[in-house]
VEXKOL-841790 format. One line per 3 residues: number of its first residue (from 1); their letters; for each residue x, y, z of N, C-alpha, C. Coordinates in Angstrom, 1 decimal. Atoms other than C-alpha are relative to their C-alpha. Example, Ala and Ser with C-alpha at 12.3 -4.5 7.8 and 13.67 -1.06 7.14 Angstrom:
1> as> 0.9,-1.2,0.0,12.3,-4.5,7.8,0.9,1.2,0.0  -0.9,-1.1,0.0,13.7,-1.1,7.1,-0.8,1.1,0.8
This chain:
1> mks> 0.6,-1.1,0.8,132.0,105.8,113.2,-1.6,-0.2,-0.1  1.5,-0.1,0.0,128.3,106.7,113.6,-0.5,0.0,-1.3  0.6,0.2,1.5,126.2,105.9,110.4,-1.2,0.8,0.0
4> lvt> 1.3,-0.7,0.2,123.5,108.1,109.2,-1.3,-0.7,0.1  1.1,0.8,0.1,121.4,105.2,108.9,-0.7,-0.7,1.4  0.2,0.7,-1.0,121.3,104.2,112.5,-0.9,0.9,0.8
7> hes> 0.9,-0.7,-0.9,118.3,106.1,113.7,-0.7,-0.8,1.0  0.6,0.9,-0.9,116.9,103.1,115.4,0.9,-1.2,0.3  -0.8,1.3,-0.3,118.3,99.8,116.7,0.5,-0.5,-1.2
10> mdr> -0.7,0.6,1.1,120.7,98.2,114.4,-0.8,-1.4,-0.5  0.6,1.2,0.4,118.7,95.0,114.5,-1.4,0.0,-0.7  1.4,-0.2,0.8,115.6,96.5,112.9,0.3,0.7,-1.4
13> fyr> -0.3,-0.6,1.2,117.5,97.7,109.8,-0.1,-1.2,-1.2  0.1,0.7,1.1,116.3,96.0,106.6,-0.6,0.8,-1.2  0.3,-0.6,1.2,116.0,97.6,103.2,0.2,-0.8,-1.2
16> tvi> 0.2,0.7,1.5,115.1,96.3,99.7,-0.1,1.0,-1.0  -0.1,-0.9,1.0,115.8,98.1,96.5,0.0,-0.9,-1.4  -0.1,0.5,1.4,115.1,97.1,92.8,0.4,1.1,-0.9
19> igg> -0.4,-0.9,1.0,116.9,98.9,89.9,-0.4,-0.6,-1.3  0.2,0.6,1.1,115.5,98.3,86.6,0.4,0.9,-1.2  -0.4,-0.9,1.2,116.5,99.5,83.0,0.4,-1.0,-1.3
22> fgg> -0.6,0.9,1.2,118.1,98.2,79.8,1.5,0.0,0.0  -1.4,0.2,0.0,121.6,97.0,79.2,0.8,1.3,-0.4  -0.8,-1.2,0.4,124.2,99.8,78.9,-0.4,1.3,0.8
25> qgv> 0.3,-1.2,-0.8,122.4,102.2,81.3,0.8,0.0,1.5  -0.6,0.0,-1.2,124.6,101.0,84.3,-0.9,-0.3,1.2  0.8,0.5,-1.0,121.9,99.5,86.3,0.5,-0.6,1.0
28> lvi> -0.6,0.8,-1.0,124.0,97.0,87.9,1.1,0.6,0.6  -1.0,-0.8,-0.8,126.7,99.5,88.8,-0.6,0.6,1.1  0.8,-0.8,-1.1,124.0,101.4,90.9,0.0,-1.2,1.2
31> gnl> 0.2,1.3,-1.0,123.3,97.9,92.6,1.4,-0.4,0.7  -1.2,0.3,-0.5,127.0,97.2,93.1,0.6,1.1,0.9  -0.5,-1.3,-1.1,128.0,100.6,94.6,-0.9,-0.2,1.3
34> lsy> 0.7,0.3,-1.2,125.1,100.2,97.0,0.3,-1.1,1.0  -0.4,1.1,-0.8,126.1,96.9,98.1,1.4,0.0,0.8  -1.4,-0.2,-0.6,129.9,97.7,98.6,-0.2,1.0,1.1
37> aam> -0.1,-0.9,-1.2,129.0,100.7,100.6,-0.6,-0.5,1.1  0.7,0.5,-1.2,126.5,98.9,102.8,0.9,-0.9,0.6  -0.9,1.0,-0.7,129.1,96.2,103.4,1.2,0.7,0.8
40> aeg> -1.0,-0.9,-0.7,131.7,98.8,104.3,-0.5,0.7,1.4  0.5,-0.5,-1.3,129.3,99.9,107.0,-0.4,-1.2,1.0  0.2,1.2,-0.9,129.2,96.5,108.4,-1.4,-0.8,-0.2
43> rhv> 1.6,0.7,0.3,125.6,95.4,106.9,0.3,-1.4,-0.8  0.1,1.3,0.9,124.7,92.0,105.4,-0.7,0.5,-1.3  0.4,-0.4,1.2,124.1,92.4,101.7,-0.2,-1.2,-0.9
46> sfl> 0.4,1.0,1.1,122.5,90.3,98.9,-0.1,0.8,-1.3  0.3,-0.7,1.2,122.9,91.4,95.3,-0.3,-1.0,-1.1  0.5,1.0,1.1,120.9,89.7,92.5,-0.1,0.6,-1.2
49> pvy> 0.1,-0.5,1.4,121.5,90.8,89.0,-0.8,-1.0,-1.0  0.9,0.7,1.0,119.2,89.7,86.1,0.3,0.7,-1.4  -0.4,-0.5,1.4,120.3,90.0,82.4,-1.2,-0.4,-1.0
52> gve> 1.0,0.4,1.0,117.9,90.0,79.4,0.8,-0.7,-1.0  -0.7,0.8,1.0,118.8,88.2,76.3,1.2,0.6,-0.5  -1.2,-0.7,0.4,121.1,90.9,75.2,0.5,0.8,1.1
55> mrg> -0.4,-0.7,-1.1,123.3,92.6,77.8,-0.1,1.5,-0.3  0.1,-1.4,0.4,123.4,95.9,75.9,-1.1,0.2,-0.9  1.2,-0.3,0.8,120.0,97.1,74.7,-1.1,-0.9,0.4
58> gta> 1.1,0.9,-0.6,118.2,94.2,76.4,-0.3,0.4,1.5  0.4,-0.4,-1.4,116.7,94.3,79.9,1.1,-0.4,0.9  -1.1,0.4,-1.1,118.9,94.5,83.0,-0.5,0.6,1.3
61> dct> 0.5,-0.5,-1.2,117.8,94.7,86.5,0.8,-0.7,1.2  -0.6,0.6,-1.1,119.1,94.0,89.9,-0.8,0.2,1.4  0.7,-0.2,-1.3,117.8,93.5,93.5,1.1,0.1,1.1
64> vvi> -1.0,-0.1,-1.1,119.7,94.6,96.6,-0.7,0.1,1.2  0.6,0.3,-1.2,118.8,93.5,100.1,1.1,0.6,0.9  -0.9,-0.4,-1.0,120.6,95.4,102.9,-0.7,-0.2,1.5
67> ssq> 0.7,0.4,-1.2,120.1,94.2,106.4,1.2,-0.1,1.1  -1.1,0.2,-1.1,121.7,94.2,110.0,0.1,-1.4,0.5  -0.1,1.5,-0.3,121.2,90.5,110.1,0.0,-0.9,-1.3
70> eig> -0.2,0.7,1.3,121.8,87.6,107.8,-1.3,0.0,-0.8  1.2,-0.1,0.9,119.7,87.5,104.7,-0.4,-1.6,-0.4  0.3,1.4,0.3,117.8,84.2,104.1,-0.2,-0.1,-1.5
73> spv> 0.0,0.3,1.6,117.1,84.8,100.3,0.1,1.3,-0.6  -0.1,-1.2,0.8,118.1,87.4,97.8,-1.3,0.4,-0.8  1.1,0.0,0.7,114.8,86.9,96.1,-1.2,0.7,0.8
76> idr> 1.0,-0.7,-0.7,111.9,89.3,97.0,-1.0,0.3,-1.0  1.0,-0.3,0.7,108.4,89.8,95.9,-0.2,1.4,-0.3  0.2,-1.2,0.0,108.2,93.4,96.6,1.2,0.8,0.5
79> aqs> -1.0,-0.9,-0.5,110.7,96.2,97.4,-0.5,1.2,0.5  0.3,-1.1,-0.6,110.7,99.3,99.6,0.1,1.1,-1.0  -0.5,-1.1,1.0,112.4,101.4,96.8,0.0,-0.8,-1.4
82> iiv> -0.2,0.4,1.5,112.3,100.9,93.0,0.5,1.1,-0.8  -0.6,-0.9,0.8,114.6,102.8,90.7,-0.3,-0.3,-1.5  0.4,0.4,1.3,113.1,102.8,87.1,0.8,1.0,-1.0
85> mnq> -0.6,-0.9,0.9,115.4,103.9,84.4,-0.5,0.1,-1.4  0.5,0.0,1.3,113.2,103.2,81.3,-1.4,-0.3,0.2  1.4,0.3,0.0,109.6,102.8,80.3,-0.6,-1.4,0.2
88> psl> 0.5,1.5,-0.2,109.5,99.0,80.0,0.1,-0.3,1.6  -0.3,0.4,-1.5,110.8,98.8,83.7,-1.1,0.7,0.9  1.2,-0.5,-0.7,107.9,101.0,84.9,-1.3,-1.0,0.0
91> vky> 1.1,0.9,0.3,105.5,98.6,83.3,0.3,-1.3,0.9  -0.4,1.3,-0.6,107.4,95.5,84.9,0.0,0.3,1.6  -0.2,-0.1,-1.5,108.0,97.0,88.4,-0.9,0.8,0.9
94> esr> 0.8,-1.1,-0.9,105.5,99.7,89.5,-0.9,-0.9,1.0  0.8,0.8,-0.8,103.3,96.9,90.9,0.7,-0.7,1.2  -0.8,0.8,-0.9,106.1,95.5,93.0,0.5,1.1,1.1
97> vep> -0.6,-0.9,-0.9,106.8,98.7,95.0,-1.1,-0.1,1.2  0.8,0.0,-1.0,105.6,98.3,98.6,-1.0,1.2,0.3  0.7,-1.2,-0.1,102.7,100.6,99.6,0.9,0.9,1.1
100> ggl> -0.8,-1.0,-0.7,104.3,103.7,101.1,1.4,0.2,-0.5  -1.4,0.0,0.5,107.5,102.9,99.3,0.3,1.1,-1.0  -0.4,-1.0,0.9,109.5,105.0,96.8,0.1,-0.5,-1.3
103> lll> 0.1,0.3,1.5,109.2,104.9,93.0,0.7,1.2,-0.7  -0.8,-1.0,0.6,112.0,106.9,91.4,0.1,-0.3,-1.5  0.0,0.0,1.6,111.6,107.6,87.6,1.0,0.8,-0.6
106> nss> -0.9,-0.8,0.9,114.1,108.6,85.3,-1.0,0.7,-1.1  1.0,-0.5,0.9,111.7,111.1,83.8,0.6,0.5,-1.2  -0.4,-0.2,1.6,113.9,111.7,80.7,-0.5,-1.0,-0.8
109> lvd> 0.4,1.2,0.9,112.8,108.4,79.4,-1.4,-0.5,0.5  1.3,0.5,-0.5,109.7,107.7,81.6,-0.9,1.1,0.3  1.2,-1.0,-0.3,106.4,109.8,81.6,-0.5,-0.2,1.3
112> pke> 0.7,0.2,-1.4,105.5,110.2,85.3,-1.5,-0.1,-0.1  1.3,0.2,0.1,102.0,110.4,84.1,-0.5,-1.3,-0.1  0.2,1.3,0.2,102.2,106.8,83.2,0.0,-0.8,1.2
115> atr> 0.2,0.7,-1.3,102.6,105.8,86.9,-1.3,0.1,0.4  1.3,0.1,-0.5,99.4,104.7,88.4,-0.4,-0.2,1.4  0.2,0.2,-1.6,100.0,104.0,92.0,-0.1,1.3,0.7
118> adv> 0.4,-1.1,-0.9,98.5,106.4,94.4,0.4,-0.2,1.5  -0.4,0.4,-1.2,99.9,104.6,97.4,1.5,0.0,0.2  -1.5,-0.1,0.0,103.7,105.1,96.8,0.4,1.4,-0.2
121> hil> -0.5,-1.2,0.2,105.9,108.1,96.8,0.7,0.0,-1.4  -0.7,-0.1,1.4,106.8,109.0,93.0,1.0,1.1,-0.1  -1.0,-0.9,0.1,110.0,110.9,92.5,0.6,0.0,-1.4
124> pvp> -0.5,-0.1,1.3,110.5,112.0,89.0,1.5,0.7,-0.1  -1.4,-0.5,0.2,114.3,112.7,88.1,0.4,-0.1,-1.3  -0.5,0.0,1.3,115.4,113.9,84.7,1.4,-0.5,0.0
127> and> -1.4,0.4,-0.2,118.5,111.8,85.1,0.9,0.2,-1.3  -0.7,-0.1,1.3,119.6,111.8,81.4,0.2,1.6,-0.3  -0.1,-1.3,0.3,119.0,115.5,81.0,1.0,0.8,0.8
130> iak> -0.9,-0.5,-0.9,121.0,116.3,84.3,1.3,-0.4,-0.4  -1.4,0.4,0.2,123.8,114.1,83.2,0.6,0.7,-1.3  -0.5,-0.6,1.3,124.1,115.6,79.7,0.3,1.5,0.4
133> dng> -0.4,-1.2,-0.4,124.0,119.2,81.3,1.3,0.0,0.7  -1.3,0.0,-0.9,127.0,118.1,83.5,1.0,-0.6,-0.9  -1.1,0.3,1.1,128.9,117.1,80.3,0.1,-1.6,-0.3
136> nar> -0.1,1.3,0.4,128.2,113.3,80.1,-1.2,-0.7,0.1  1.4,0.7,-0.1,124.8,111.7,79.2,0.1,-1.4,0.5  -0.2,1.2,-0.3,126.2,108.4,79.9,-0.2,-0.4,1.6
139> lan> 0.0,0.2,-1.4,126.2,109.1,83.6,-1.4,0.2,0.8  1.3,0.0,-0.5,122.5,109.2,84.0,-0.3,-1.0,1.2  0.1,0.9,-1.2,122.7,106.2,86.4,0.6,0.5,1.4
142> mva> -0.7,-0.7,-1.1,125.0,108.2,88.7,-1.0,1.1,0.6  1.0,-1.1,-0.4,122.4,111.1,88.8,-1.1,-0.7,0.6  1.1,0.7,-0.6,119.7,108.6,89.6,0.5,-0.6,1.5
145> lga> -0.3,0.6,-1.4,121.7,107.0,92.5,0.2,1.1,0.9  -0.1,-1.1,-0.8,122.5,110.4,93.9,-1.3,0.5,0.5  1.4,-0.5,-0.4,118.9,111.5,93.9,-0.6,-1.1,0.9
148> fle> 0.5,1.0,-0.9,118.0,108.1,95.5,0.5,0.1,1.4  -0.7,0.0,-1.5,120.5,108.4,98.4,-0.2,1.2,0.6  0.4,-1.4,-0.7,119.6,112.1,99.0,-1.4,-0.2,0.6
151> kkr> 1.3,0.2,-0.5,116.0,110.8,99.4,-0.2,-1.1,1.1  0.2,1.1,-1.1,116.5,107.6,101.4,1.2,-0.2,0.9  -1.1,0.1,-0.9,120.0,107.8,102.9,0.3,-1.5,0.5
154> lvq> -0.4,1.2,-0.4,120.7,104.1,102.8,1.5,-0.3,0.6  -1.5,0.3,-0.5,124.5,104.3,103.2,0.4,1.4,0.0  -0.8,-1.1,-0.2,126.9,107.0,104.0,0.7,0.5,-1.4
157> wnf> -0.8,-0.5,1.2,128.3,109.2,101.3,1.5,-0.5,-0.2  -1.3,0.4,0.2,131.9,108.4,102.0,0.2,-1.3,-0.2  0.0,1.4,0.3,131.4,104.8,102.0,-0.4,-0.2,-1.7
160> lye> 0.5,0.1,1.4,129.5,105.2,98.6,1.3,0.3,-1.0  -1.1,-0.6,0.8,132.5,107.2,97.1,1.2,-0.9,0.1  -1.0,0.8,-0.3,135.0,105.0,98.5,-0.1,-1.5,-0.8
163> sfk> 0.4,1.3,0.7,133.2,102.0,96.7,0.3,-0.1,-1.5  -0.3,-0.1,1.5,133.9,103.3,93.2,1.3,-0.9,-0.5  -1.2,0.8,0.3,137.4,101.8,93.4,-0.1,-1.4,-0.1
166> kvl> 0.3,1.4,-0.1,136.0,98.5,94.1,-0.9,-0.5,-1.3  0.9,0.5,1.0,133.2,98.4,91.5,0.5,0.3,-1.4  -0.6,-0.4,1.3,135.0,100.3,88.5,1.4,-0.9,-0.1
169> dqr> -1.3,0.6,0.4,137.8,98.4,86.7,1.1,1.0,0.2  -1.0,-0.8,-0.3,141.1,99.9,87.6,0.3,1.1,-1.3  -0.2,-0.8,1.1,141.4,101.4,84.0,-0.8,1.1,-0.2
172> yhd> 0.8,-1.0,0.0,138.4,103.5,84.6,0.0,0.9,1.3  0.0,-0.9,-1.4,139.5,105.0,88.0,0.3,1.4,-0.4  -0.2,-1.4,0.3,140.3,108.3,86.2,-1.4,0.6,-0.3
175> lip> 1.3,-0.4,0.2,136.5,108.5,85.6,-0.8,0.2,1.3  0.7,-0.3,-1.2,135.6,108.5,89.2,-0.4,1.3,0.4  0.5,-1.3,-0.6,135.7,112.1,90.0,-1.3,0.6,-0.9
178> sni> 1.2,-0.3,0.8,133.1,112.7,87.0,-1.1,-0.8,0.4  1.0,0.9,-0.5,131.0,109.8,88.4,-0.6,0.7,1.4  0.5,-0.6,-1.2,131.0,111.4,91.7,-0.8,1.3,-0.1
181> rav> 0.7,-1.3,0.2,130.1,114.8,90.4,-1.7,-0.2,-0.6  1.3,0.2,0.5,127.0,113.2,88.6,-0.8,-0.5,1.2  0.8,0.5,-1.3,126.0,111.5,92.0,-0.4,1.4,0.7
184> ekg> 0.2,-1.2,-0.6,126.3,115.0,93.5,-1.1,0.9,-0.5  1.1,-0.8,0.6,124.1,116.6,90.9,-1.3,-0.7,0.1  1.1,0.7,-0.2,121.5,114.0,91.3,-0.7,0.4,1.5
187> aef> 0.3,-0.4,-1.4,121.5,114.8,95.2,-0.4,1.3,0.0  0.4,-1.3,0.2,121.3,118.5,94.3,-1.4,0.1,-0.4  1.2,-0.1,0.4,118.4,118.1,92.4,-1.2,-0.3,0.9
190> vrs> 0.9,0.3,-1.1,116.4,116.5,95.1,-0.1,1.0,1.1  -0.1,-1.1,-1.2,117.5,119.1,97.6,-0.8,1.2,-0.5  0.9,-1.2,0.7,116.0,121.7,95.2,-1.4,-0.2,0.2
193> lhe> 1.6,0.3,-0.1,112.7,120.0,95.4,-0.5,0.2,1.5  0.5,0.1,-1.4,112.7,119.9,99.2,1.1,0.7,0.8  -1.0,-1.0,-0.7,114.9,122.9,100.5,-0.4,-0.1,1.5
196> sap> 0.5,-0.2,-1.4,112.7,123.0,103.7,-0.3,-1.4,0.7  0.2,1.2,-0.7,112.3,119.3,104.2,1.1,-0.9,0.1  -1.2,0.7,-0.3,114.7,117.0,105.7,-0.2,-1.4,-0.6
199> pee> 0.0,1.2,0.7,115.7,113.7,104.0,-0.9,-1.0,1.0  0.8,1.1,-0.8,113.5,110.7,105.1,1.1,-0.9,1.0  -0.7,0.8,-0.8,114.6,108.8,108.1,-0.2,-1.4,-0.4
202> tgs> 0.1,1.3,0.5,115.5,105.3,107.1,0.1,-1.1,1.1  0.0,1.1,-1.2,115.3,103.6,110.7,-1.4,-0.4,0.0  1.2,0.7,-0.1,111.7,103.2,110.1,-0.4,-0.6,-1.2
205> v> 0.6,0.9,1.4,110.1,100.8,107.5,-1.2,0.7,-0.5
């Protein structure tokens, strides 16, 4: 099966993502879904979660590295893309976006005016508001994930959707359709911003 991400030679594929927020926002779920979807595509993947003192309400973030070659270390200084789900994460991670990289902000909780970098692409997404309008404000993480993938296309949509069964406990599998709808709403939001512009090609760093 041909992957959307193979715009260039497979041996040149290397992508880094940091997702930051607070416990209870589903930050680690985003990272897990990206990781499982990438593995399904045959990529090498590292997933590094970091918890604060308290899992719910404290800080939570994770780093995902996706590569066509073996990954030497899951620890990175900077990332090509960073998803920021709350204001403290903007303060913590804005400086770690690579120049020319993507800084996706959950603008429901983060004021885009607080972002100071002029050398990165800033994408404000009102994830909480979109999720609430879609019937479940707790799915803001899925809205952010959908917006991110629509912009960067790191993995194929079908592999992402198949990964829900591996990431979510079986007792929550009845919630998979609503999660997928939230992902689609996030993607729709980005498309509405760039109706005439194609998604970024991820074969070039």
